[in-house]
N, C-alpha and C positions, 0 to 999 in steps of 0.2 A: 252343888248347883244346880240340881233341878233337871227336869225334861226339858229337852232343846229338839226344835224341832228342822230335821235338815232338809232343805228343797231341789228338787231338779226340774226342770224346763226341758222339756223334747219337742224338737220340731223340725222340720227338714231341711235338708244342705244339698238338697237339689239331688235328683236321681231317684231311684226306684223305692230304695230302701235305705239311701244316705238319710244320717239325722245328726244335729247338732245338740247335745246333752248340755246344760250349762247350769250351773250351781254356783252362785255368788257369780266372781268372775271369772271362773273357770270353764272352760268347755272343753270337749271330748267330742269326736268324731267317730261315731256308730256308724255298721254298714254289716250287709250279707259280702258272702263271696258270689263273683261273677257265676259261677254253676247253680247258685240259687237266685239268681236273680239281681241280684247287687252289684256295687263297680266296686268292690272289694278295697274301699277308702277308709277303711280300720276296721277295728277290731269288730268283732257282733258279739250279741247282748251275753250270750253264755261265755265267750271270752272276757266280756268287761267283769263279769260276776265272779270269773275265776278270779280277774286280776284285784278285784276286789278283795276278795277273802284273803287269797296270798298280801297283796298290801297288807290290810289289817292284820296280819299275823306277823306280819312284819316290823312294824310299827309297834306292836305288843312287845314283842322280844326286844326290841332298840331298846323302849323303854325300861323295862328290867332287867336285862341281863346283867346289869353291874348288884342289884339286891340278889340274885344267885350265885356272886363271883365268877360270873362265867368271865375268862380273859380272850373276850372274841376277836379274832381278827379277820374273819370274814363271813358274810351270810351271803347265802343264796337260795329264794324259795322257790320250787317248781308245782303249780296244783294244776291237775288234769281232772277232766270231769267226764264222764260216760256218757251219751245221748243216744235214744235211741231215733234214727231218723224216719225211718219207717212209719214206727209208730206215732211219730209226731205227723208225718202229711195222710196217713189213713184216716187219725181224727180232723186234721182241716179239709180234706177233700168229703170227707162222711158229714162235714157241718155239724156233728153233734159228737161229743168225746164220750170214747169208749171209755169208761170208769176203770178197767183191766189194764188200758194199757199205759203206761208209764211216760208222759209226753215229756219231764224234763230230766234233768242228770238221775242217773241212778245210783251214781259212786261217782263221789268223789276223792282223789287221794293227794296228800301233802308230801311231797318227800324234800327235806330240809336235807342241807348243806350246809352246816357250821364246822367251821377251821376256829378250833378253841384248845388252849392248854389243860384243860378237863378231862374226868373221865365220862367213860361213856354213862355211866349212872348220874352223874352230875348235868350232864346234856340232858338223860333223859329226863331228868326232873324238871329242867327248867323248858324244855318243851312241852311237857306235861301240862306246866302250868299255861305256858302263853296259850295252848291249845282249848284251855278250860276256860281261859278270858277273854278269848276275840271276841269282841261284840259282831262282827259279821258271823262267824261261826253258829253264835248263839243264835242269831237271829234267822237261820237256814236253819239248826237244829230244832228249834223251840221256835215254829212262825208265827210272826204277829195276826191281829186280827190284820183282815183287809175290807177296805170300806173302797166303793167306787160314787162316783159322783159325775154324771154327764150333765154340763154347763153349756154347752153352746158355743158359739164362735167366741174366741180371747181376742181381745181389742187393745 
């Protein structure tokens, strides 16, 4: 199948931080909570990232559970991220980044809730496989090369 390029366009959806994120024919709204100046009209970007990570794990689990002979009855995944808001705000307010402060997630925890007629060992091996084969987790753990292009007004 080779390399595939995925694209997303992010533009204002009205309000201070409210934005519409579109990929193909699908859109979601992201925003910030009111206490951070947003209108609470959608998930914030951090919550969306955690949702994308959990959603990717969910898809990989659903793609491969039968190959692991998991008798899957139910599946739920909770993803939690810890972020130091003081570090983020200090960095933003000082307009130069303190390299000693972690401004992104410092810890991400995935909680698997699997209802299946399998042993804990079988379920553990299955979850280990999913964790090792999740593209979004790989993207976070083994960061990609980043490039930035400033192009001006989009028509």
